[in-house]
C-alpha positions in Angstrom: 84.6 47.9 93.2 88.0 48.1 95.0 90.2 45.0 94.9 91.0 44.1 98.5 94.4 42.5 98.0 97.1 42.3 100.6 98.9 45.5 99.5 95.8 47.6 99.3 94.6 46.5 102.8 98.1 47.1 104.2 98.1 50.7 102.9 94.5 51.3 104.2 95.5 50.0 107.6 98.4 52.3 107.8 96.9 55.5 106.3 93.1 55.5 106.2 91.6 57.6 109.1 88.6 55.3 109.5 90.9 52.3 110.1 93.1 54.3 112.5 90.0 55.2 114.5 88.9 51.6 114.8 92.4 50.7 116.0 92.5 53.5 118.5 92.3 52.8 122.3 89.8 55.7 122.6 87.4 54.5 119.9 84.5 54.1 122.4 84.9 57.7 123.6 85.4 59.1 120.1 82.6 57.2 118.4 80.0 57.7 121.1 80.8 61.4 121.5 80.7 62.1 117.8 77.5 60.1 117.4 75.8 62.1 120.1 77.1 65.6 119.2 77.3 65.5 115.4 75.4 62.7 113.8 72.2 62.3 115.9 71.3 66.0 115.9 72.6 66.5 112.3 75.0 69.2 113.3 77.5 70.2 110.6 79.7 72.9 112.2 80.4 73.5 115.9 82.7 76.2 117.4 85.7 75.2 119.4 84.3 76.7 122.7 81.0 74.8 122.5 82.7 71.5 121.5 85.3 71.9 124.3 82.6 72.5 126.9 80.5 69.5 125.7 83.6 67.2 125.7 84.6 68.4 129.2 81.1 67.4 130.5 81.6 64.0 128.8 85.0 63.5 130.3 83.8 64.5 133.7 81.0 61.9 133.6 83.4 59.2 132.4 86.0 60.1 135.2 83.2 59.7 137.8 82.5 56.2 136.5 86.0 55.0 135.6 88.2 56.9 138.0 90.1 60.2 138.0 93.0 58.7 136.0 90.8 58.0 133.0 91.4 60.3 130.1 93.9 62.6 131.8 94.3 65.2 129.1 92.3 68.3 128.6 89.4 68.4 126.2 91.1 70.8 123.8 94.1 68.5 123.6 91.9 65.6 122.7 90.2 67.7 120.0 93.6 68.7 118.5 94.8 65.1 118.5 91.6 64.0 116.8 92.0 66.7 114.2 95.6 65.7 113.5 94.4 62.2 112.9 91.8 63.5 110.3 88.9 62.4 112.5 87.8 66.0 112.8 88.2 68.9 110.3 89.5 72.0 112.1 89.1 75.2 110.1 88.2 78.9 110.3 85.0 80.3 108.8 84.9 83.6 107.1 84.9 86.8 109.4 85.7 84.7 112.5 89.0 84.1 114.3 87.6 81.2 116.4 88.3 77.6 115.2 85.4 75.4 114.1 85.1 71.7 113.9 83.2 69.2 111.7 83.3 65.4 111.1 85.3 64.0 108.2 83.6 61.4 105.9 86.0 58.7 107.1 84.9 59.2 110.7 81.2 59.0 109.8 81.9 55.8 107.8 83.6 54.2 110.8 80.8 55.1 113.1 78.2 53.8 110.6 80.1 50.5 110.5 80.2 50.3 114.3 76.4 50.8 114.3 76.0 48.0 111.9 77.7 45.6 114.3 74.9 45.8 116.8 72.5 42.9 116.7 69.2 43.7 115.1 66.0 42.2 116.3 64.5 42.1 112.8 66.4 41.8 109.5 64.2 42.4 106.4 65.1 41.0 103.0 61.9 41.3 101.0 62.0 45.1 100.6 65.6 45.1 99.5 64.9 42.3 96.9 61.9 44.4 95.6 64.1 47.5 95.5 66.8 45.6 93.5 64.1 44.3 91.1 62.7 47.8 90.6 66.1 49.2 89.9 66.8 46.6 87.3 63.5 47.4 85.6 64.2 51.1 85.7 67.6 50.5 84.1 66.2 48.2 81.5 63.4 50.5 80.6 65.5 53.7 80.7 68.1 52.2 78.3 65.6 50.8 75.8 66.0 52.6 72.4 63.2 50.8 70.5 60.0 52.9 70.7 57.8 49.9 70.0 59.2 47.9 72.9 58.8 50.9 75.3 55.2 51.4 74.1 54.5 47.7 74.6 55.8 47.9 78.2 53.7 51.0 78.9 50.6 49.2 77.6 51.4 46.2 79.9 51.7 48.5 82.9 48.5 50.2 82.0 46.7 46.8 81.7 48.0 45.9 85.2 46.8 49.2 86.6 43.4 48.8 85.1 43.1 45.3 86.5 44.2 46.6 89.9 41.5 49.3 89.8 38.8 46.8 89.0 39.9 44.5 91.9 40.0 47.4 94.3 36.6 48.7 93.2 35.2 45.3 93.9 36.7 45.3 97.4 39.4 42.8 96.6 42.8 44.2 97.6 45.7 43.0 99.8 47.2 45.0 102.6 50.8 44.8 103.7 51.2 42.8 106.9 53.1 44.0 110.0 56.3 42.2 108.9 56.3 43.8 105.4 55.7 47.2 107.0 58.6 46.8 109.4 60.8 45.5 106.6 60.2 48.5 104.4 60.5 51.0 107.2 63.8 49.6 108.3 65.2 49.9 104.8 63.8 53.5 104.6 65.5 54.5 107.8 68.8 52.9 106.7 68.8 54.7 103.3 67.8 58.0 104.9 70.7 57.9 107.3 73.2 56.9 104.6 72.0 59.8 102.5 72.8 62.3 105.3 76.3 60.7 105.6 76.8 61.1 101.8 76.6 64.9 102.0 79.8 65.2 104.0 81.6 63.1 101.4 80.3 65.3 98.6 81.5 68.4 100.4 84.9 66.7 101.1 85.2 66.1 97.3 84.5 69.7 96.5 87.2 70.8 99.0 89.7 68.4 97.4 88.9 69.8 94.0 89.5 73.4 95.2 92.8 72.3 96.8 94.0 70.8 93.5 93.1 73.9 91.6 95.0 76.1 94.0 98.1 73.9 93.7 97.8 74.1 89.9 97.6 77.9 90.0 100.6 78.2 92.4 102.8 75.9 90.1 101.5 77.2 86.8 104.2 78.5 84.3 102.1 78.9 81.1 99.9 81.8 80.0 97.0 83.2 82.1 94.4 82.3 79.4 95.4 78.7 79.3 95.3 78.6 83.2 91.8 80.1 83.3 90.6 77.7 80.7 91.9 74.7 82.6 90.6 76.0 85.9 87.1 76.6 84.6 87.1 73.2 83.0 88.0 71.7 86.3 85.4 73.7 88.1 82.7 72.5 85.7 84.0 68.9 85.9 82.4 68.4 89.3 79.0 69.0 87.8 79.7 66.7 84.9 80.7 63.7 87.1 78.3 61.0 88.1 78.3 62.3 91.7 77.7 65.9 90.6 74.8 65.0 88.3 73.2 62.8 91.0 73.5 65.5 93.6 72.0 68.1 91.3 69.1 65.8 90.4 68.5 65.1 94.1 68.6 68.8 95.0 66.2 69.8 92.2 63.8 67.0 93.3 63.9 67.9 97.0 63.6 71.7 96.4 60.1 71.3 95.0 57.6 72.5 97.6 55.1 69.9 96.3 57.6 67.2 96.9 58.3 68.4 100.4 54.6 68.5 101.3 54.1 65.1 99.9 57.1 63.7 101.9 55.7 65.3 105.1 52.2 63.8 104.6 53.6 60.3 103.8 55.9 60.3 106.8 53.1 61.5 109.1 50.8 58.7 107.9 53.5 55.9 108.0 54.7 56.8 111.5 51.2 56.7 112.9 50.8 53.1 111.7 50.7 50.7 114.7 53.4 48.3 113.5 55.8 51.2 112.8 55.0 52.8 116.2 55.9 49.6 118.0 59.4 49.9 116.6 59.8 53.2 118.4 61.6 55.0 115.6 63.9 58.0 116.1 61.9 61.2 116.4 64.1 62.9 113.8 62.8 60.5 111.1 59.6 62.6 111.1 61.6 65.5 109.8 64.4 63.7 107.9 63.7 65.5 104.6 64.3 68.8 106.4 67.7 67.4 107.6 68.4 66.5 103.9 67.6 70.1 102.9 69.8 71.6 105.7 72.7 69.3 104.8 72.3 70.0 101.1 72.1 73.8 101.7 75.3 73.6 103.8 77.0 71.8 100.9 75.8 74.5 98.4 77.1 77.3 100.7 80.4 75.6 100.9 80.7 75.4 97.1 79.8 79.1 96.9 82.5 80.1 99.5 85.1 78.0 97.7 84.3 79.7 94.4 84.6 83.2 96.1 87.9 82.2 97.7 89.2 80.9 94.3 88.2 84.2 92.7 90.2 86.2 95.3 93.1 83.8 94.9 93.2 84.4 91.1 92.8 88.2 91.6 95.8 88.2 94.0 97.8 86.3 91.4 96.9 88.8 88.7 97.8 91.7 91.0 101.2 90.1 91.7 101.8 89.6 88.0 100.9 93.2 87.2 103.2 94.4 89.9 106.0 92.4 88.5 105.4 94.0 85.1 105.5 97.5 86.7 108.8 96.6 88.4 110.3 95.5 85.1 109.2 98.8 83.5 110.6 100.8 86.4 113.9 99.0 86.0 113.9 99.9 82.3 113.3 103.6 83.2 116.1 103.6 85.8 118.6 102.1 83.3 117.5 104.6 80.6 118.0 107.6 83.0 121.4 106.2 84.0 122.4 106.2 80.3 121.0 109.7 79.5 124.3 111.5 80.1 126.6 108.8 78.8 125.0 107.5 75.5 126.8 104.5 74.0 128.5 105.1 70.7 127.0 104.0 67.4 123.4 103.1 66.8 121.6 102.2 70.0 118.3 100.8 68.5 116.7 100.5 65.2 113.2 99.4 64.2 112.7 98.2 60.7 109.4 98.7 58.9 107.3 95.5 59.3 104.9 96.3 56.4 104.5 98.7 53.5 102.3 101.8 53.9 99.5 101.4 51.4 96.7 103.9 51.0 93.8 102.9 48.7 91.9 105.6 46.8 88.6 104.7 48.3 90.0 105.1 51.8 90.1 108.9 51.3 87.1 110.7 52.6 84.8 112.5 50.2 84.6 116.3 50.0 82.3 117.8 52.6 81.3 121.5 52.0 81.8 123.8 54.9 78.6 124.7 56.8 77.8 128.4 56.3 77.5 130.4 59.5 74.1 131.9 59.9 74.5 135.6 60.9 71.4 137.3 62.4 70.8 140.7 60.9 70.4 142.6 64.2 70.7 146.3 64.7 73.5 147.3 67.2 72.4 149.5 70.0 74.6 151.4 72.4 74.6 150.3 76.0 73.9 152.4 79.0 76.7 151.3 81.3 80.2 152.7 80.9 83.3 150.5 81.4 86.3 152.3 82.7 89.2 150.3 81.1 91.7 152.4 83.0 90.9 150.8 86.4 92.8 147.8 87.6 89.7 145.9 88.6 88.2 146.2 85.1 91.3 144.9 83.5 91.6 142.1 86.0 88.1 141.0 85.2 88.8 141.1 81.5 91.9 138.8 81.7 90.8 136.5 84.6 89.3 133.8 82.3 89.7 130.2 83.6 90.3 127.3 81.2 90.3 123.8 82.7 92.7 121.3 80.9 90.7 118.1 81.0 93.4 116.1 79.2 95.8 117.0 82.0 93.3 115.9 84.6 92.6 112.6 82.8 96.4 112.0 82.5 96.7 112.5 86.3 93.9 109.9 86.9 95.5 107.3 84.6 98.9 107.7 86.1 97.5 107.2 89.6 95.6 104.1 88.6 98.7 102.5 87.1 99.9 101.2 90.5 96.5 100.8 92.3 93.2 99.3 91.3 91.1 102.3 92.5 91.4 105.8 93.8 89.0 108.3 95.3 88.4 111.9 94.1 89.7 113.2 97.4 93.0 111.3 97.0 93.4 112.7 93.5 93.0 116.2 94.9 95.5 115.5 97.7 98.1 114.2 95.2 97.6 117.1 92.9 95.9 120.1 94.6 93.1 121.9 92.8 94.5 125.0 90.9 91.1 126.4 89.7 88.9 125.6 92.6 85.3 124.5 92.1 85.5 124.5 88.3 88.3 122.0 88.3 86.4 119.8 90.8 83.4 119.8 88.5 85.7 118.8 85.6 86.8 115.7 87.6 83.1 114.8 88.1 82.5 115.1 84.4 85.4 112.8 83.6 84.0 110.3 86.1 80.7 110.2 84.2 82.1 110.3 80.6 85.6 108.9 80.4 86.3 106.6 83.3 84.7 103.7 85.2 83.6 105.3 88.5 81.2 104.5 91.3 79.6 106.8 94.0 79.3 105.7 97.6 76.6 107.9 99.0 76.9 106.5 102.5 80.3 108.2 103.0 80.7 112.0 102.7 84.1 113.3 102.0 85.5 116.9 102.1 87.7 118.3 99.4 89.9 121.3 100.3 91.5 124.0 98.1 92.9 127.5 98.5 92.9 130.6 96.4 94.4 134.1 96.6 92.1 137.2 96.3 92.9 140.4 94.4 93.8 142.0 97.8 96.4 139.3 98.3 94.5 137.4 101.0 94.8 133.6 101.2 91.3 131.9 101.4 90.7 128.2 102.2 87.6 126.7 100.7 86.0 123.3 100.9 83.3 121.2 99.3 81.4 118.2 100.8 80.2 115.5 98.4 79.7 111.7 98.4 82.7 109.6 97.9 83.6 109.2 94.2 85.8 106.2 93.3 87.7 105.9 90.0 88.2 102.2 89.1 90.9 100.8 86.8 
């Protein structure tokens, strides 16, 4: 529990957004507007255009009542002021250039406190006392390490249940009166609303964790392995905290379809009771568990988006580091070329042997006899066609054998991937045109299957061009259409 001394309260009064909201002259407008737009309908995100339009209608109605001079600024100016005071969170969602708004946990706390100031016609205490007593019993039983004590407690509960069954079978049972029903329903409504408010605070804590991780990455001076180890430990820390464990247990409990059906049936039966209907409960209480699911799912999606953004952030850092290494190597190459024609006198560099070269006798391979070539005993027969070796076409056909140098093609791929993360087959052919036409293109495809990490995007068809000269000296342009092949580093 926080100690509310003078210094602490002074800092809260000066810096906490909830206290600033309560001190604001516009707190009736802010609290009522946020309550109607965000909290009552359980809205988590609203676009700037929709929120501005809704606030304009609210301001128009208030100016009709209070006069034209009331709230003179435009709706968008008010929203920006509220966002600067941390009463609203203004942000951009992925794949959208329009600002979005959401409540902050501090604003929701202040609105809940204002709601508690209203006079209640009925204040129940019995249900809260029973809840406290049940919690103490759960903590006492759950922390008991003696098996005999736990068994004795279970036997005691079983005897009480058996006695209750006997009384109910005999028609002797007690119903809750109207006061007890109202007391328990009031407590259920309060806890249900508080649970919805807690989701914004859980999401806010996740965002704070992501912000701290980004700051640590930006200011990190150690090795990349140590950075990743610390970041992954920090990312898992949210699941190991009391808040993370409690949220995970709540989510697992509520995601059960059997639990959802049970909650729906219980709510339907309780809301149809006459004492509860007289209280005129909020219509959204009937589907409060679906609001829990929606709020929890939004929190889960937020965590997933933060993880993706952190992954991209780390990838950008790695790319920048690799680029810096390539710049250093390029600088070394430039200096080496500058010294090529003016070598310094004496010994430039020497590398001493770091270890003795030792060859053990058993490391030598054993003798393997050569495999004898099997020669078929066939009788040679003379052919019928005659080859005129004096003609130019015959000699050209004899010497026009094509040999594809796959090592040279693989070297070209590796050099291209040094300064980029991926390259397409078409780009490789544009950087180094095909010399042997279709045969060289097929060699590239074989390298993509056997020697490199490559993917094929069948939705995009690319065209690869090459040219060749015929025997007659004519220049022929050829092309091949095939799905996009991407070589990945």
